[in-house]
N, C-alpha and C positions, 0 to 999 in steps of 0.2 A: 487348453487354457488360452484365453484371448491375449494378444500381445499387450505388454505393459507399457504405458506411456506416462510421462510426468503428469499430464492432464488429458483426459479422454474427452475431447470436445465432440467427437463424432458420436460416441455413446450418449453423451448428454443431450445432443441435438435429437437423436432418434427418439428419445423418451417424450420430447415436447414438440416433435415435428409438426403434427397437425396444427397446433396453436401458433407456432412460429410461421409456418407457410401461409396460413390464413392472414396473419397480421401483416406480413410483407406484401402479400397480394393486394390487400386493402390499400396500402400506400401506393403501389403501382397503379391501381385503378383510379385513385384520386388524383395522381400526378402532383401531390404535395411533397416534393422531394427535399425541399429546404424549408425548415420551420413547419408550420401547420399544426393540425390537431394532435398528432402523436407526440411531437416534441413537447407541446404545452401540457398534455396529459401526463407524460412521463415525469416532467418536472414536479407537477402537483402530487403524483402518486409517490414519488421518492421522498418529497418533503413530508408527506403524511407518514410514511414508513419510518423516517428518521426523527419525526417530530421536530423538524427544522422550520424556521420561519420561511425561507425561500431556498429553492434550488435553481441554479442557472446552469444549463447544459452548455458544453463547449466541445471542441474538436478532439481533445485528448487530455490525458492527465498532466503532461508537461505544460501544455498551454494553461491548464487550470492553475498551476503553481505560479507561472509567470503573470497571469492576469491578476491573481490575488495580490502579488507584490506591487503591481502597477496600480491597482485600485487603492492600495494603502499609501500611494504616492511616495514610495521609497526612492531615494536618490543615490547617485554615486557618492561614496564616502561613508554611507550608512553601513552598519554591520548587522548581519543576520546570523544567529547561532543555530546550528543544526548538527546532525550526526554525519560522520564519514563512513558509517556502516549502513549504506543504503544504495539504491540505484542512482546513477549519475544525475538523473533529471532534477532531483531535489536541489542540487548545487549548481547545475548547469544554468538554470534560470536566474539564479543569483548573480552569476558571472556575466550573463548576457545583459543584465541591467546595470552593470558597473558597480554593483554592491559587493561588499567584502564578506565572504563566508568565514565564519569562525566555528571551529569544530569542537564539540564536546564529546567526551568518551561515553561509553555505554555500559550497561549492567552485564556482567559476564554470564548470568543465568538466563535472563529474558531477552538480551540483545537490544534492549530499548534505551533510549537516551537517558543519561543519568542527571536528574535535576540538580544534584549537588555540584556536578561539574559545570552545568549550565550556569549556576549561580556564580561560580568562580570566573566565568568567562564574560560576564556582563560588564560593559564599560559605558561611559557617557554616549558613545556612538551607537550602542545597540538599539535598534529600532524594531526588531522582530525576533521571535523564536519560531523555528519550524521543526516541531517534533514529528518523527516518523512513526506511524503505527505499523510495526514491522511483523511480517510473517503471519498476521492474523489477530494480534492483540494490541491493545492501546498502551501508549506511553502514560506515565503518571501525570494526567492532566490536572489533577487537583493541585499538586505541587508546582507544576509549570504555570498554571494560571495565578497562583499566589505570587510567584516571582514576577510575572508580567504586571500584575496589579501594583505590586510594590514599586516597580521601576517605571511604570507608565509606558510599557512597550506592547506591541501587538503579537498575537499568536496566530499562525497559519498551520493548521493540521494537515499533514500529508497522509491521507487516509486511503491511498491506492491499494493497500493490502489488507485492510481490516473492516471493510464495510459490513455493517450488521453487528459488529462487536459492541457489547454493553460495558459501560464504565460505571463502577459503583463508587459513590462518594462516601466519605466517612460517616455521614448521617444516614446512610442506607439507601438514598435515592440513586436512581440510575439514569444515564443518558447515553445516547448512541455516540460512538466514536465519530469524529468529524464535525460534531455540532456544538462543541464547547468553546473553542477558540473564536477569535473574531471572524475568521474564515476557515472553512474546511474544504479540502479538495480531494478528488478521487479520479481514478482511471477506470475505463471500461474496456481496456485491452482484452482480447478474447480469453486469455488464460486467467483473468481475475475471477474472484468469487462471483461477481456480477459482471459478466463480460458480454460484449456485443459481437458482431460478425466483422469487425474492422476496428477502427479507432474511435474513441469517444471519451469524454470526461465530463466533470461537473464540479461546481463550487456550491458550498452551502453557507448560509449566514442567517443569523437571527436579527440582523441590523438592516432595517429597510433602506436607509440611506446608502449603506455599503452595497446592498443588492443592486440599487440603482446605478451606482458607479461601476460595479462589475459588468452589468449588462451593457453599459455604455462602452467600456473598454473592449468587450467582446465584439462589438459592432462598429469597428473602425472609429471609436471615440465619439459615436453619434447617438443621439436620442431621436432627432428628427432627420429624416432622410436628406442627405446632401448638406447637412450642417454638422460640422465636426468640432466639438468643444475641447477635447483632450486627445492626446496621442493614444491611439488604440490599435487593435489587431483585428484580423478576420478569423474568428474561431467559433464554429457552430457545429452542433450535432445534427447529422442528417436524419431525415425522417425514417428511413429504413432501419437505421440503428436504434432509433428511439422505439420503434415498433417491436424489435427483438427484445430490447431491454424491458419493455412493459410486461412482456410474457415472462421473462426470466425473473423479474422482481417478485412475481407471485410465488416463485419457487425458492426464493433466496433462503428462507429459514430452513426449508427441507435440505437444501444444499449444505448449510452449516451443520445440520444434524448428521448428514452422511460423512462429512469431513471429520467431525468429532468421533464418529464411530470408527473410522479408519485409524485416527490418531490413538484411540484407546487400545486398539488391537496392537499397534506398534509399541505403545507404552508397556503393555502387559508382557510383551515378548522381550523387551530390551531393558526393563528397569533394574534387573539384577545382573546385567551383562557387563563384566569389567571392560574398561576401555571406551565406554560410551556414556555420554550424558544425554538423557532424553530431554525434550523441550520443557522448560520451566513455565508454569502458568503464573502470570502476574496476579498478585492478590486483588488488585483493583479492577481487573478486566476479564471478561469472558474471551474465549479464543475461538476464532472461526477458521483457523488452519488454512490460510492461503498457502503456506508451506509447512511441512513437517521437517524441522531442521535439527539434526543431531550435532553434538560436539564429539568428534572422534579424537581420542587422546593419543599421546605418545608417538606422534609423527606417522600414524597409520592411515590417515584420511585418504591420501591419494591411492594407497594400495587397496583400500576398501572400494573406492570408486571404480578402479580398474577391475577388481574382482566382480563387482556387480554388473558392469558393462559386458564382461565376458559371458555372463549368464542372461544377457538381453534385458537387463534391468537398468533403466536410465537413472542417473543420479546427478544432481547439479550442485555447484558451489556458488552460493549467494552469500558473500561476494569475495572473489579471490584477491582483489587489491583494494584497500581502503581508499577513499577519495582523496585524503590528504597526501597520499603517496602516488597518485596519478599525475602524470606529467603536466596535464592541463591545470592542476590545482595545487601544485607544490608551492610552499612559501616558507620563509625562514621562521614565521610565527608558529608553524606546526611541523617541525622536522620529524624525521623518523624517530620513533620512541616516545613521541609526545602523547600518543593515545594508546597506552599499552594493552588495554583490554581489547580494543578494536583490532589492533594488529595481531593479537593472539587468536582472536576468533577467525580471522581470515585464513589462518593456517589449520583450523580445526573443523569448521562447519561443513556439513554435507546434508543436502535436502533429498529425501526419498520421494518417490511418486506419491502425490496427494491429489485425489480426484473424487468427485461425487460418484463415479462409476466403478471404483475399485471393489472387487468382490473377494470373498474369503479365499478362493483358490489363488488369486493373484497375491493377496496379502501374505498368505502362507509361503508362497514361493520367495517373496522378497525377504521375509523374516528368516527363513531357513538359509538363504544365501548369506545374509549378514552373520547369522550364528556360525555358519560353516567357516567364514573368514576368521572369526576370533577363536575358533577351535583348532585352527592350523597350528602346527608346532612352533612356527616362527613368530606368532602373534601373541 
């Protein structure tokens, strides 16, 4: 059996090696290392895939979030509602801009931000909501957009983990995650469902004026070289990464199919196993399984993690400490106990290997190891 990894990037690369090598060689031969044809083509191809008005590539997913808030002209004293059950980047950029993060709790089954708690947290200072499309499926964007429209506030979708996921509206229409709010953002970190060979990110919008502002912020606040109209940053996707992403984008739907196949294998094995909750599927969203995340009950999560690692099976805790309890983001407004579901989940969640390259032998080994743990006399 091949060694099991959380994400098998080497195996994935080997399957598309000729395409990727040719694409990268073409960039080297052209010497268009910054900007150039591949970046422009990737932006257009991703916009077509997402059915988005415009895609603006940037250096990484954290930059994408910061640029989105800058393009919306948010100021110190403004409030942004988001989730504490996410990677730190979502809130880090809020703090860097001097904006106040306000945390809403999440759904205990899907782990997604709870629109009802978002509603409770809106104040006259609320200027934006940043829902996180977590682990591969989308937050309830129909409910969130209704709140945003009612209160006249912006929505920035953090879509680093669910690119390709479809959101179904109550009228039966569908749209891609990341294309519904005023701005969507994503990351192309190598382990993402659409990942490059380094860092990369992008923003999406259907608003032509916002797209213009985003491009200006990305380029030192400039539209015309050496003339700087607003405060900006230097954030761009390099051409080698764009070339890799163009190849991988052509395989993205197949990658989602492979991930769902692995998730179905896990589901079938664990659905009747006491002590585990398999990942719930949101009624409004398809799932592309960036992570396969279990809830491990009765205080046995850490024991299961150790048990798996002893059998050379990696398992990860996303996330062990919620953001409102991190030293950098503690405040009297959100003390310990203020987000009970979020705090419960950090004690229970465990993510199993999830990859486009998992085979039946590896999956069987993982499943048997989990089952063995729960069949032990002390569990």
